[in-house]
N, C-alpha and C positions, 0 to 999 in steps of 0.2 A: 308789931314789928319786933323781931328778936333783937336783944341788946348787941350781939356781935354784928348784926346788919347795920344797926344805927352807927356804930363806931366806923364801920366800913364806909358808909355813905358820908359821914362827916369828914373822914380822912380824904376821900376822893374829892369832895367839894373843896376842902382846904387846899389840896394840891392844884386843882383847876383854878381856884381863885389866885393862888400865888403865881401861877403861870401867866394869867391875864394881867395881873398887877405889874409883873416884871416887864411884860411886853409894852404896857402903857408907859411905864417909867422910861423904858429905852427910847420910846418915840419922843418924849418931851425933855429928857435930861441927857446931856452929853456924858459919855463914859470917859473917866480919866485914863490916860494912856497906860499908867501903871497897873490898872485893874482890868484891862481888856481881856486877858487870858482867863482870869478868874470868873468874870462875867460870862465868857463863852462856855466855860465848864458848867456853871450854874444853869444857864439857859438850856444847854444840852440835856442835863439831868431832868429839869422840869419838863422840857418838851417830851422826853421819853416817857416820863410818868404820865403826862397828859394823854399821849397817844395810847398808852396801856389802859388808862381809865376809859377812854372813849371806846376802845376795842372791846373791853369787857362789858360795859353797860349797853352798848349798841350792837354788839356782835353775838356770836353763837354761844359764848360762855355764859352769859346772863340767862339765855333761854334754857340752857342745860341745867343751870343751877335752879331755876324756877321749876323746871320739870321734875327734878330730883326732890325738891321740897314738896311739890304736889303729890308725888308718889308716896313719900314718907308720911304725909298727912293722911292720905287715904288708907295706908296700912295701919296707922294708929287708930283711925276711926273704925276699922273693921275688927279690931281686937275685942274679945268679949269682956 
């Protein structure tokens, strides 16, 4: 696996983990009234990031990236 892919996978996993941990915390812990708007912003940002991750890894973008990698690998193998 390429190093830049490893970083990409780790970052995506970290964001997904943060999203799920925050959701679990919100189920079990009450939010102080003074922090509600800040928590709403954080939840929105993490939810948007989570949707982007899911869209990339399970959508057509990942397939396109894999196809491009396969084509580049084949081109490198054909070079004399």
